[in-house]
N, CA and C atoms as a LAMMPS dump frame, in Angstrom:
ITEM: TIMESTEP
0
ITEM: NUMBER OF ATOMS
234
ITEM: BOX BOUNDS ff ff ff
-5.0000000000000000e+02 5.0000000000000000e+02
-5.0000000000000000e+02 5.0000000000000000e+02
-5.0000000000000000e+02 5.0000000000000000e+02
ITEM: ATOMS id mol type element x y z
1 1 1 N 57.836 -231.93 -239.477
2 1 2 C 58.179 -232.292 -238.099
3 1 3 C 57.574 -233.671 -237.973
4 2 1 N 58.442 -234.57 -237.421
5 2 2 C 57.966 -235.963 -237.013
6 2 3 C 58.36 -236.123 -235.562
7 3 1 N 57.37 -236.598 -234.821
8 3 2 C 57.607 -236.955 -233.406
9 3 3 C 57.032 -238.274 -233.124
10 4 1 N 57.581 -239.122 -232.344
11 4 2 C 57.262 -240.381 -231.96
12 4 3 C 56.96 -240.507 -230.456
13 5 1 N 55.825 -240.931 -230.072
14 5 2 C 55.652 -241.089 -228.595
15 5 3 C 55.188 -242.533 -228.353
16 6 1 N 55.239 -242.985 -227.122
17 6 2 C 54.824 -244.29 -226.673
18 6 3 C 53.382 -244.287 -226.154
19 7 1 N 52.763 -245.461 -226.173
20 7 2 C 51.454 -245.63 -225.562
21 7 3 C 51.706 -246.328 -224.215
22 8 1 N 51.113 -245.706 -223.206
23 8 2 C 51.411 -246.102 -221.838
24 8 3 C 50.155 -246.934 -221.339
25 9 1 N 50.179 -247.188 -219.959
26 9 2 C 49.01 -247.846 -219.355
27 9 3 C 47.711 -247.065 -219.729
28 10 1 N 46.711 -247.786 -219.799
29 10 2 C 45.448 -247.264 -220.073
30 10 3 C 45.391 -246.487 -221.464
31 11 1 N 46.307 -246.84 -222.273
32 11 2 C 46.391 -246.23 -223.629
33 11 3 C 46.68 -244.796 -223.667
34 12 1 N 47.319 -244.225 -222.562
35 12 2 C 47.686 -242.866 -222.539
36 12 3 C 48.957 -242.567 -223.425
37 13 1 N 49.153 -241.351 -223.879
38 13 2 C 50.333 -240.947 -224.548
39 13 3 C 50.7 -239.502 -224.224
40 14 1 N 51.718 -238.989 -224.636
41 14 2 C 52.141 -237.645 -224.388
42 14 3 C 52.154 -236.824 -225.693
43 15 1 N 51.624 -235.609 -225.611
44 15 2 C 51.619 -234.752 -226.816
45 15 3 C 53.084 -234.172 -226.856
46 16 1 N 54 -234.353 -227.833
47 16 2 C 55.2 -233.796 -227.85
48 16 3 C 55.262 -232.297 -227.667
49 17 1 N 56.318 -231.822 -226.969
50 17 2 C 56.45 -230.377 -226.641
51 17 3 C 56.395 -229.477 -227.943
52 18 1 N 56.963 -229.906 -228.981
53 18 2 C 56.977 -229.159 -230.203
54 18 3 C 55.551 -228.876 -230.672
55 19 1 N 54.721 -229.915 -230.624
56 19 2 C 53.333 -229.89 -231.027
57 19 3 C 52.539 -228.956 -230.113
58 20 1 N 52.802 -229.103 -228.787
59 20 2 C 52.061 -228.278 -227.782
60 20 3 C 52.375 -226.82 -228.046
61 21 1 N 53.729 -226.483 -228.273
62 21 2 C 54.106 -225.093 -228.553
63 21 3 C 53.508 -224.594 -229.882
64 22 1 N 53.662 -225.353 -230.921
65 22 2 C 53.16 -224.924 -232.247
66 22 3 C 51.697 -224.578 -232.174
67 23 1 N 50.885 -225.35 -231.475
68 23 2 C 49.464 -225.074 -231.438
69 23 3 C 48.939 -224.41 -230.142
70 24 1 N 49.892 -223.943 -229.392
71 24 2 C 49.619 -223.288 -228.118
72 24 3 C 48.622 -224.041 -227.291
73 25 1 N 48.876 -225.326 -227.038
74 25 2 C 47.924 -226.17 -226.349
75 25 3 C 48.155 -225.96 -224.805
76 26 1 N 47.099 -226.165 -224.121
77 26 2 C 47.145 -226.174 -222.612
78 26 3 C 46.079 -227.277 -222.244
79 27 1 N 45.846 -227.395 -220.91
80 27 2 C 44.921 -228.416 -220.504
81 27 3 C 43.495 -228.192 -220.762
82 28 1 N 43.076 -227.104 -221.344
83 28 2 C 41.699 -226.83 -221.758
84 28 3 C 41.329 -227.434 -222.981
85 29 1 N 42.277 -227.999 -223.726
86 29 2 C 42.003 -228.626 -224.959
87 29 3 C 41.63 -230.069 -224.936
88 30 1 N 40.858 -230.548 -225.873
89 30 2 C 40.542 -232.009 -226.054
90 30 3 C 41.002 -232.373 -227.463
91 31 1 N 41.196 -233.613 -227.67
92 31 2 C 41.606 -234.177 -228.921
93 31 3 C 40.424 -234.845 -229.613
94 32 1 N 40.114 -234.491 -230.802
95 32 2 C 39.071 -235.133 -231.658
96 32 3 C 39.772 -236.082 -232.578
97 33 1 N 39.603 -237.341 -232.449
98 33 2 C 40.233 -238.451 -233.268
99 33 3 C 39.143 -238.973 -234.393
100 34 1 N 39.653 -239.158 -235.625
101 34 2 C 38.775 -239.768 -236.525
102 34 3 C 39.677 -240.499 -237.59
103 35 1 N 39.085 -241.461 -238.292
104 35 2 C 39.694 -242.171 -239.313
105 35 3 C 39.206 -241.666 -240.688
106 36 1 N 40.102 -241.199 -241.622
107 36 2 C 39.662 -240.587 -242.808
108 36 3 C 39.395 -241.626 -243.83
109 37 1 N 38.941 -241.317 -245.059
110 37 2 C 38.541 -242.23 -246.105
111 37 3 C 39.614 -243.068 -246.588
112 38 1 N 40.913 -242.707 -246.364
113 38 2 C 42.054 -243.442 -246.728
114 38 3 C 42.57 -244.355 -245.624
115 39 1 N 41.786 -244.43 -244.479
116 39 2 C 42.161 -245.274 -243.412
117 39 3 C 43.245 -244.754 -242.413
118 40 1 N 43.593 -243.448 -242.625
119 40 2 C 44.623 -242.827 -241.754
120 40 3 C 43.919 -242.008 -240.664
121 41 1 N 44.523 -242.002 -239.489
122 41 2 C 44.07 -241.299 -238.333
123 41 3 C 44.367 -239.841 -238.455
124 42 1 N 43.361 -239.047 -238.192
125 42 2 C 43.442 -237.567 -238.235
126 42 3 C 43.005 -237.135 -236.829
127 43 1 N 43.639 -235.976 -236.323
128 43 2 C 43.123 -235.426 -235.166
129 43 3 C 43.109 -233.972 -235.243
130 44 1 N 42.246 -233.44 -234.353
131 44 2 C 42.155 -231.881 -234.217
132 44 3 C 42.13 -231.555 -232.721
133 45 1 N 42.714 -230.412 -232.449
134 45 2 C 42.725 -229.916 -231.021
135 45 3 C 41.494 -229.121 -230.873
136 46 1 N 40.633 -229.363 -229.927
137 46 2 C 39.456 -228.595 -229.671
138 46 3 C 39.416 -228.039 -228.33
139 47 1 N 39.385 -226.719 -228.291
140 47 2 C 39.427 -225.949 -227.05
141 47 3 C 38.041 -225.999 -226.399
142 48 1 N 37.961 -226.435 -225.087
143 48 2 C 36.69 -226.441 -224.334
144 48 3 C 36.377 -224.961 -224.083
145 49 1 N 35.116 -224.678 -224.342
146 49 2 C 34.636 -223.235 -224.158
147 49 3 C 33.856 -223.227 -222.937
148 50 1 N 34.054 -222.136 -222.141
149 50 2 C 33.194 -221.845 -221.058
150 50 3 C 31.98 -221.092 -221.458
151 51 1 N 31.111 -220.964 -220.561
152 51 2 C 29.886 -220.148 -220.941
153 51 3 C 30.267 -218.731 -221.283
154 52 1 N 31.247 -218.178 -220.738
155 52 2 C 31.717 -216.833 -221.021
156 52 3 C 32.221 -216.789 -222.426
157 53 1 N 33.033 -217.84 -222.848
158 53 2 C 33.591 -217.885 -224.066
159 53 3 C 32.49 -218.018 -225.193
160 54 1 N 31.408 -218.595 -224.878
161 54 2 C 30.344 -218.801 -225.832
162 54 3 C 29.388 -217.56 -226.061
163 55 1 N 29.399 -216.624 -225.044
164 55 2 C 28.528 -215.443 -225.154
165 55 3 C 28.902 -214.598 -226.385
166 56 1 N 27.928 -214.352 -227.167
167 56 2 C 28.08 -213.463 -228.35
168 56 3 C 28.524 -214.219 -229.61
169 57 1 N 28.868 -215.601 -229.483
170 57 2 C 29.221 -216.29 -230.644
171 57 3 C 28.084 -216.953 -231.439
172 58 1 N 26.992 -217.037 -230.799
173 58 2 C 25.852 -217.767 -231.356
174 58 3 C 24.627 -216.876 -231.47
175 59 1 N 23.71 -217.138 -232.375
176 59 2 C 22.486 -216.382 -232.551
177 59 3 C 21.379 -217.379 -232.484
178 60 1 N 20.189 -216.902 -232.189
179 60 2 C 18.983 -217.754 -232.173
180 60 3 C 17.86 -217.061 -232.804
181 61 1 N 17.003 -217.796 -233.469
182 61 2 C 15.772 -217.193 -234.162
183 61 3 C 14.682 -216.952 -233.123
184 62 1 N 14.836 -217.528 -231.922
185 62 2 C 13.862 -217.475 -230.851
186 62 3 C 14.43 -216.702 -229.717
187 63 1 N 13.547 -215.934 -228.867
188 63 2 C 14.043 -215.204 -227.767
189 63 3 C 14.59 -216.219 -226.714
190 64 1 N 15.648 -215.832 -225.992
191 64 2 C 16.331 -216.656 -225.047
192 64 3 C 16.332 -215.914 -223.693
193 65 1 N 15.94 -216.672 -222.67
194 65 2 C 16.074 -216.167 -221.35
195 65 3 C 17.554 -216.491 -220.809
196 66 1 N 18.364 -215.525 -220.824
197 66 2 C 19.796 -215.849 -220.532
198 66 3 C 20.021 -216.169 -219.136
199 67 1 N 19.283 -215.746 -218.2
200 67 2 C 19.446 -216.024 -216.822
201 67 3 C 19.074 -217.58 -216.571
202 68 1 N 17.911 -217.905 -217.111
203 68 2 C 17.491 -219.304 -217.079
204 68 3 C 18.52 -220.246 -217.813
205 69 1 N 18.957 -219.754 -218.954
206 69 2 C 19.943 -220.673 -219.639
207 69 3 C 21.245 -220.904 -218.86
208 70 1 N 21.712 -219.832 -218.238
209 70 2 C 23.002 -219.877 -217.44
210 70 3 C 22.748 -220.806 -216.241
211 71 1 N 21.607 -220.659 -215.573
212 71 2 C 21.281 -221.564 -214.437
213 71 3 C 21.142 -222.948 -214.861
214 72 1 N 20.563 -223.261 -216.013
215 72 2 C 20.469 -224.582 -216.484
216 72 3 C 21.934 -225.133 -216.816
217 73 1 N 22.681 -224.414 -217.347
218 73 2 C 24.051 -224.74 -217.75
219 73 3 C 24.838 -225.041 -216.486
220 74 1 N 24.748 -224.262 -215.4
221 74 2 C 25.461 -224.463 -214.216
222 74 3 C 25.023 -225.678 -213.473
223 75 1 N 23.673 -225.975 -213.572
224 75 2 C 23.051 -227.136 -212.921
225 75 3 C 23.137 -228.361 -213.727
226 76 1 N 23.913 -228.327 -214.742
227 76 2 C 24.086 -229.606 -215.634
228 76 3 C 22.864 -229.99 -216.488
229 77 1 N 21.946 -229.205 -216.698
230 77 2 C 20.742 -229.511 -217.424
231 77 3 C 20.945 -229.438 -218.888
232 78 1 N 22.037 -228.828 -219.33
233 78 2 C 22.352 -228.684 -220.811
234 78 3 C 23.513 -229.447 -221.176
């Protein structure tokens, strides 16, 4: 599949509908851009995770105070 889009004011562009549907994209995603070793641009779609999405995904070798951590997260300290 090949899609072509324009670059608009402030260097904005549109993700083609076929791409959005193929990857089930919505506004919660960000795009990670990088230049590979061959000088080509690559991108990945990264879903922003809420605190609830993160619960249970990670482990720690040290005890964690979940209430304090959640409050710090809500208050922008993390």
